[in-house]
C-alpha positions in Angstrom: 115.7 100.8 109.3 117.1 98.4 106.6 120.3 97.7 108.7 118.2 97.0 111.8 116.0 94.6 109.9 118.9 92.9 108.2 120.7 92.4 111.5 118.0 90.0 112.8 118.6 86.3 111.8 114.9 85.6 112.5 111.9 87.9 112.3 111.6 90.4 115.1 108.6 92.6 116.2 110.6 95.7 115.2 111.4 94.5 111.7 110.2 96.5 108.7 108.5 94.4 106.0 110.7 95.7 103.2 110.0 93.3 100.3 106.2 93.4 100.4 106.2 97.2 100.9 108.4 97.7 97.9 106.5 95.2 95.8 103.1 96.8 96.4 104.4 100.3 96.1 106.2 99.5 92.8 103.1 97.8 91.4 100.9 100.7 92.3 103.3 103.4 91.0 103.7 101.5 87.7 100.0 100.9 87.1 100.4 97.1 87.6 98.4 97.0 90.9 95.5 98.8 92.4 94.3 99.4 95.9 92.1 96.6 97.2 89.1 96.8 99.4 89.1 93.5 101.3 87.9 93.7 104.9 90.2 91.5 106.9 90.3 90.2 110.4 93.6 89.3 112.2 93.9 87.3 115.4 97.0 86.2 117.3 95.7 82.9 118.7 98.2 83.2 121.6 96.5 86.4 122.8 93.9 85.6 125.6 91.5 88.1 124.0 91.3 86.2 120.7 88.7 83.7 121.9 86.0 86.3 122.4 87.0 88.1 119.2 86.8 84.9 117.2 83.4 84.1 118.7 82.2 87.5 117.5 83.6 86.8 114.0 81.8 83.5 114.0 78.5 85.2 114.9 78.8 88.1 112.5 80.8 86.7 109.6 81.3 90.3 108.4 84.9 90.1 107.0 86.1 89.0 103.6 89.1 87.1 104.9 90.7 86.3 108.2 94.2 85.4 109.4 94.9 83.2 112.5 98.5 83.7 113.5 100.4 82.0 116.3 102.6 84.9 117.1 103.1 83.7 120.7 103.0 87.1 122.1 101.4 86.1 125.4 102.5 82.5 125.8 98.9 81.3 126.2 98.8 77.6 127.0 99.1 75.7 123.6 96.2 73.4 124.6 94.0 76.5 125.1 95.1 77.9 121.8 94.2 74.6 120.1 90.8 74.7 121.8 90.0 78.2 120.7 91.2 77.6 117.1 89.4 74.2 116.9 86.1 75.7 118.3 86.3 78.6 115.8 87.2 76.6 112.7 84.7 73.8 113.3 82.0 76.4 113.8 83.1 78.5 110.7 83.7 75.5 108.5 81.3 72.7 109.8 81.8 70.5 106.7 85.1 68.9 105.9 87.0 69.8 102.8 87.9 67.0 100.4 91.5 67.9 101.2 91.2 67.1 104.9 91.7 63.7 106.5 88.6 61.7 107.2 85.6 60.6 105.2 84.4 64.1 104.1 81.6 64.2 106.7 81.1 66.6 109.6 83.1 64.5 112.0 86.0 66.7 112.8 89.0 65.1 114.5 89.0 65.0 118.3 90.9 67.5 120.4 94.6 66.8 120.4 94.7 65.7 116.8 97.7 67.0 114.9 95.7 68.0 111.8 95.4 71.7 112.8 99.0 72.1 113.8 98.1 74.2 116.9 99.7 72.0 119.5 103.1 72.3 121.2 
């Protein structure tokens, strides 16, 4: 398992996440960490099924944290990925953070803007 993971120059679907596993296990065994109870939601934004899943999350808001990953497992059109992500994020976070570009109002950038980093 270690040799197979080490043989890949870049991350691979079959890789084993060695360092995080050792880190968490070591912390737990030595009493320096504890099990957590966060409810999390994961979405691969390149998966065609993510749009409806994100719409459900937007309606329910029943998770503590969420992760939007561009794993590119299905090769969904980048413009569609951007639309899905933009629609979700502007609905979930309707007010701009002080760290975002713009004047701090609710006017999110137009589609195609590079601020989300979801384009090609």
